[in-house]
Each structure stands twice: as C-alpha cells, then as structure tokens.
N, C-alpha and C positions, 0 to 999 in steps of 0.2 A: 614142747615150748621152745621158743627161740632164745638164744643166749643174749642176756641184756648187754653184755659187753660188745657182742657182734652188732647188736642194734645200734648202740652208741656210735660204733665205728662207721655205720652206714649213714649217719645223719649228714646233710649237705654241709659242705665246708666252703670257705671263701673261694677256693679253687673252683668248686662247683658253680658258685655264683658268677665268677668270671666267665666260665664256659657258657653259662646261660645268657649273660649280658652280651657276649660277643655276637650272638645270633639275633639280637633284637634290632629292629629298625629304629626304634626310639633310642635316644641317648640316655645313658644311666651313669650318674656319678655317685659312688658309694662312699659314705663317711662313717666314722665312729662317733659316738655321742659327744666327744670332746672337740670335734671339728676337724679332725685329721682326715685328709682325703686318702682313702684306701685304694680306690680303683676307679676306672672309667672305661667304658667300651669305645670302640672305634667311632660309632655314630656320635657320641658325646664329644670326642676329640675333634671330629670334623666340624661340628657345630661351633667350635671355638677357634678353628683355624690352626690347630696344633697337631703334632704327631705323637707326643709322649704324654703320659699322665703327669709327669713332673712339670710339664709346661703349664698345667692348670694351677700349680702351686701346691705346697705341702699341706696347707691348712686353709680353712675358710677365709682367714685374714689375708693369706697370700693370694688366694683366688680373687678376693675383692680388690686387691691392689693391682692385679694384672688385667682386670676387665672392668670397663665402664658399663653402667646399665641405666636405662631410661624406662619410663612407663610406656604403655601402648601409644599415648599421645605425645611422646618424646619429652616428658618432664624428667629431669635427673632424679634418680632414686637416692635416698639416703642409705647409708650402710645397713641400718637396721631393717630396711625394706628389701634388701637383696634376698632372693629366694633362699640362698644357702643359710642366711642368718635367721630368716623366718622359720626354716626347717629346724634349726638348732634350738630356737625358742619355743618350739611346739605349736606355732601358729599354722593353721591349715592354709594351703596354697590355692586349692580349688581352681586348677587350670589358669594360673596367673600368666599373663602375657607380658614379656619384657623385651626391650630392644637391647642388643649387646654389641660391643665393639672392643677391640684392644684398648687399654688405658691410654689416654692422651689423644684419642681420636674424637671428633665432634659428631660424626655421622655414624649411625648404626650400620653394622654389616649384616647382622642376623636378627631374626625375631624368633624367640623361643616361647613356647607354651609349656609351662612347668607345673607338674603335680608332685606330690610327696608320697613316699612309702616309708612306713616305720616298721622295723622288724624286731621281734623279741621271741624268746623261747617260752617263757612262762606267763606272759601277760603282764609282766611288771615293767621295769625300766627298759627302754629300747636297747637292743644290742647293736643294731646297725640302722643307719638312716640312708635314704636314697633320694636323689633328685632325678625324676624321669622327664626328659626333654623331648619335645616335638619341634622340628624346624618348620615354622609356618611363615618363613620369609616370603616365599612366592605369593602366598595368599594375601599377606599384608601389603606386599608391593602392588598386587592387583587392586586391592581395596584402596590403597593410597592414590594410585593413578585414577581409579574411578572417582574417588572423593574429589580429587583436584579437577577432574573433568566436570563432575556434577556441579561444583561450586562455580566454575568459570563458564559453564554453558549459558549463553544468553537466553535460551528458551526456558520459560518457567517450568519447573519440575518438582515433584515430591517423590519420596520413597515410602511405600506403605508395607508394613509387615503383614505377611499373608494370614497367619493363624488368627489374628484378631482385627485386621484392617486398621491398625493404628499407624499414625504418621511417625516415621523414624527421622526423616530429614526433609527440609525444604530449602531449595537453593535461593540465592539472592534474587534471581529473576522472578520466582514465584512470590517472594516476600514483597518485591516492588510492585508486582501486578496487583496483589490483593491488599496490601497495606498492613498485613498481619506482622507481628514480631514472631521470631522463631519459637519462643517459649509459649506462645499462644497456640501453636500447632503441634509441636513435637510431643509425642505420647498421647495425643488426643485421637479419638476415633474419627475416621474419615466421614462416615455416615452420621456419627453422633454430632459432628459439627455442621452437618447438612451443607457440606461444601459444594456438592454436585446436585443441582436442581434442574428442573425442566427437562429431564431425561425422557427420551421416547419410551424406554422400557427400563425403569430403574431396577426392577427385580432381576432382569436378565443380566444387566451390567454387574450387579452385586454378586450374582452366582458365578459369573466368569472370573471375577476377582478372587472369590473364596476358593475357586478351583485352581487358581494359579495359571489361568489361561490368558492368552493374548486378548486384550480388549481392543477391538477395531476402532478406527476414528469415529468419534461420536460428538455431536454438538450438545452443549450443556450450558446452563446458567451458573457460573462460578460465583459463589458467595464471597464478597470482599469484606474488609474490616468494618465499613460503615453500614453493613447489612444489606446493601444493594447487590445486584447480580450483574456480571459481565458475560457477554456471549463469548464462549471459547469452543475450540475444537480440541479434544483430548484423546489420548490413546494410552494403553497400558501394555507393558512388556515385562515378563518375569525376568529377574536377574539373580545371579548366584555369586556376586562379588561382595556380599555382606555376610556377617556371621549368622544371619537368619534368612530364611526364605522370604523373599520380598518381591514387590512389584514396583516398577518405575513408571510413574504417570507423567507424561509431558503434555504441555498445553500451548496452544496457539491462540493469541488474543484476536477475536473477531469483532470486538466492540467497535473499533474504528470503522470497519467495513459496514457494520449494522447502522452506525450513525450516518455514514455517507449515503447508505441506501435510503434511510429515512429522510435525509435532507434532499436527496435527489427526487424521492417520491413527492415530498412537499413542494419542491420547485416545479415538478411536472404538473402537480395539481394547480398551482398558481398559473403556470403557462397555459394549461387547459382552460382555466377560467378566462384568461385574457384572450385566448384564441376564440372561445365561444362568443365572447361579448364584443369582439372587435367589430367596428362598423364597416370594415373593408372585407370583401369576400376572400376567404382563405380555404385552401384544401391541402391535405397531406397525402402524398403518394408513396408507395413502397414497391421495391422490386424492379427488375429490368423493364417490365412493361408498364411501370408507373401506375399500378392499381391504386385506386383511391381508398384510403383507410379512415380518414376523418374529413369532415367538412363543418364549417361553422354556419351560424344562422344567416349571416349576410350572404354566404355562397348559395344557400338554399333559396333565399329571396331573389338573388340576382339571376340564377339559372332556372329556377323552378324545379330542381331535382332535390327531393328529400333524401333522408338517410337510406330508406329501403331501396330506393332506385339507384343512388349514387355509390354507396359503399361496396367495395370489392369489385368494382367495374372500372374499366379504363376509359380514358377520354374518347377513344375511338368508338367504344361500345355505346357511349352516350351521345356520339356525334356532337361533341362539345365545341371543337375548334372549327372555325370556318375554313382554315387552311391547314391541312394535316402536315404538309411539307414544312410549314413554318414551325409547327409544334416539334417535329423531329429535329429541326435545326436548333431550336431552343434547348431541347433535352440534351443535345450533343454539347452545348455550351455550359452545361451545369458543372462539368469537371474543372472549369477555370477557377482561379483563386477568388475572383470577385463575383462569381455566380452570374445571374442574369438580372439586369436592372432596367425597368421602364420600357420594355418592348411594347410596341403598339400591336395589339392582337384583337381580332374579332371573334367573339364567342357566339354560339347559337344557343339561345335559351330553349327550354323544353317546348315553349309555345311557338318556336320558330322565329322569334324576334332576334334581330342582330344587335349585339351588345358590344359597343366600342370600349376596350379596356387597355390599361397599361399593366403589363405583367412583369412581376419580379419573382425570382425563384432562387432557392439556395438549398444545398444539402445540409441536413441536420441529423442528429442522433437522438432517437426517442426510445427509451427503455432498451438502450444498447442495440437498437436496430437502425440501419441507415435508411433515411427517409428524405423526401424533398418537400419543402414548404413552398407552396404557391400562393402568391398574393395578386388578386385581380382588382385593380382600381377602376371603377366604372366612370368613364369620361364621355358617355353617350350624350348627355345633356350639354356638356361643355362643347363638344364637337358641333352639336346642333346650333348652339348659341353662337359659336364662332362663325359658322357658315352663314347664319342669318345676319350677323353683324357685318361680315365681309360683303354680303350682297347689298346691305343698306349703304355702306361706305362707297361701294362702286357706283351706286345710283346717285349719291350726292356728288361724287367727283366728276360725274358727267358734265355738270355745269357748276364750276367752282369759282366763277368770276365774282360772286357776291360774298365769298368767304375771306376772312383775313388770313394772312400768311401763317400765323401761329396755329390757327385752327386747321389749316391744311397740313401743317407738320404733324399735328396730333392724329389727324385722320389717316395720314399715310403710315404713321407708325402703327396704328391699330390694324390697318389693312395688311401690312407686311412688317410685323414686329422684328426689330433688330435683335440679334442674339444677345447683345449687351447694350441696351439703350442708354445713351448718355445725354444728360441735359446740356444743351449747347445754347449759348447766348451770342448770336451773330449780329454784327452791326448792319445797318441798312445797306452800306456799300458792300460788305462781305456777302450778304444775301444776294445782292444784285449780281456780283461777280460769279457766285455759285450758280445762279440761274443761267448765266451765259456759258459757264463751263459745262453744265448739263445739256446745253444746246450744241456742244462740241466746238465751241469757239476757242481758238488758241489765244495766247497772251496778247499778240499783236492785234488781232481782231477785236478783242475786248477793249484794248487801249483806244482803238479808233472809235468803237461804238460809244464809249463813255467819255471820249475826248480827254484822256489823262495819259500820263507818261507810262511807257512799258514797265519801267522800274517800279513805279507805284503799283501797277497791277501785280507784279511779282511779289512785292511786299505784302499786299493784301492776300494773295494766294498762300504764301508761307504761313501767315497767321491763321488763315482759314483751315489749312491742313492740320495745324497744331490743335485747333479747337475741336475739329470733328474726329481727330484720331486716325488720319490716313497719312500716307507718305507718297502717294502718286495720284495722278490726274484721274485714272480710271476708278480708283477708290472713291474719290470725291464725287464722280458722276453717279456711281451706284448709291452712295449715301444720300445725295440730293434727290435723285429720282424716286428712291423709296419714300421720300417725304413730300412728293408731289411737286418738286421744283423742276424748272425748265419747261420748254414748250412741248417736249416729247415725253409725256407722262405715260409710262407703261402701267 
C-alpha cells in the first residue's frame, strides 16, 4: 500500500496550478473565496494590458476599480454584473461576453469571453475560484465592422441562421423595401413567413440554403407588409462573421423595371392599335436592308400587298418604288435629326398602277429594336384633280376678255399658287400701273401713257410694292403675271 502521507504530499499545489496556467492559451485569474487575487497567467495579463499580477489589483474590488466593463452591446456594467463579482456570488457565467478597458477610458480595448471554474477538495465549499478568459476582440471587431456595413448598405439584405433558416437581422434597406418592422421579421422563419414566392424551383433553393451553399441570382416575388409581392433578384452567400453559421441574402428591386416594361408594353399595344387603324398607309422596316416587319390596313389597301406577301421582304423585292435611286437617297437621309418629311414619291402597286404619294419617315425604337416608320400619304387623286383644274384654267385664260379682273386674279392664283398667297386690295390706278409694269414699261413711259407726273407714278409704285410685299420691279412683274396681269401673260 502507498503511504498516505506521501500521497498527501503528491497532491497538486498552487505552484502546480501556476505551472499549468502558464501553458494555457486562455487567460486564467485565480482567486480565493474571499475575493483575493492569488495568481494570473501571462495570457490573462496580456488581455488586460499589464505585465504583473499586482497590476490587476489585490482583490476583486481593486480589479473593478482599475478596469471598466461594458456588455457586448456596450452598455456599462454595474459592479455586481462584473464577471469577478458574479463568480464570487456563485452565479454561473456561461461564456459571458464583456468589453474591457482601463478605468477612465470610454472605448473598449478588448473583448473577453468569460467562463468560471470552481475548485474544491471534498465537494463542499469552494477552495479556489478561477475566471477563464478568451480574447475574442478580433472576432467582435469583425462582427462590428460587418454589422456597421450591413446596416449602412443601401442594398436590401437579411441574415438567415442556417440550422433553422430563421431571420437574425434585416437591414434598413430591406425594411424600407418591404414595409416590415424589424420585430416582425427577426426570429421568424424565412419560409414560414413565405417571404420568397414565385420561385422557379423553391425546393432546390431551400436545399441550397439548408446546406449552406451559395444561392445564385434568382428572381422571386418578395412578400411585403401589405401582402403583395415585388419582383426582386436575390442571391445568398454563407458568412462566418456572426456567432452562428448564417447566410446573407441580398436583394435588388426589379419592380420599377417590371412596371416600366408593363407600361411600355401597354404603350406599344396602344401604338399598334393606332398604327393598324390609321387611315394613312404605314409600314415599319428593320435592319440595314429595311426589311418590312409590319404594315397596316391602309398600306395593304394602297399597294395591294397583304401580310403574307409583304412581311420579311424588302421594297426592292416587292418592286414597290418607281425610282430605286430615290429610295436609296431617302434612306440615306434617315440619319438626320428631322428625318424625312413630305417627299414626293411614286409607288408601284401590285396591280401595276402608279400611286403618287408624299413620304415621311423616321427612325423609332420598337421593343428595344431600331426600326424605321414609313408614312405614305396618297395624293394621286389630288394630283389628278390639280392637273384637270390647271387644264381648265388654261382653257379659260385663252380668251379672258369677258372676265373681271378679280376673277382673273383668282384664276391665276389657282393656276400658279403663290407659296404664301396674300389678300391684296389694289386701287384701280394701282392695278393699271401694275399692268403697265408687267408690260415692262418704266416710270417715264407709264407717266406718258397715263398723262400723269413721274413723281405720282413713283408714289403709286411705292404703295403698290408695300401692298404686294415686294421691294423691286422684277418681283412686281412676277407677282402680277402670276395673276394674269399685263399683256404678256405666260
């Protein structure tokens, strides 16, 4: 049998504990039940920024006087909540997290995770007490930086715990997007709330989340506070800056894009209706060869080409233009800011009939594709009527001796309409002088013919110029002859 005295001498002593503590990476502060600090290892000293045990203080009260402590969310701790006093009071610590700084400082220098160890020989009153400290400053710094970034990130985001897919946090962007309050989300199941709807494969998305895998960008209908859904693009990324395995979900709001697409589609439907019902012939072409992609009913009626024949064909393939060179020139002008307006063009209908038109064209965007809108205004009947009217006027003007001067003016205007016709009230003398001007008589000859003074002629001529809007004799001649005045009527 072993000697009981030898066995007693072999029991661990405080020296043995010091030797053990010195090898630990965790910090250890050893106290007796009265609160006297007996020992501390190097790790514990480093976690307080001191080199000697005495710098921690002789007792728990000294320790509390030398170091300030806050909770993990930086609320100042009362003395009774310091880990050392909780240890002396017999309250379990259970990995308590505290922020620590030298007394008098307002910002924490270290973050300690503290647990307690109670030592006794016979199971009765404790013989020694120990605080075991882990320095988690770096982890908490990383978490603090992540939390600050998470809160300030304008992109809506939530953090979901992996093992039960419950929401841990939601940033202001997500709350603003959805209209939820934080307490309506935090602690609630992501799928229990049915936040993500309209998923292409909800089962596959959930399995990836539960496995802690990256969730690729996926469109979904995000439920908002009023029960409706917004179109979003979301993605998931595992993160390790929280105390629990988690997944960061970020969201991009696609609802404005969807609304714009709906409005654009509605607008295009309305434009399509206007296009189809327009009484003027229209066509839409696309591509460098201006292949026809749409025509309206008026175009089909004007040209005789229905959809089956016209669509996906070019004007050349339909032999639509009478002058291909003119078409090429007009297509070249499409790049100008004003486009093409009112060009006179002859089209050849499917029947072979010539159609006189005024063509306008402009580049447009349809369903995000560059196109050209062509408008063909049929003026065939108007041209025919103008020709017939001109022939009739020419016939009348062959013998105009029996017509009044006002009728002659109107007929001349119809025959050769002025670009900007002006109603003019000439006196009989002014009309008489204008007739002589149109016969190429100068002021002197007119004065002799009418037996009036030259100055009087000049005064009449000046008033005449002002009334008909010209400033020289040649302009008066053109104006008068276009209205059938003078004996040289062209």
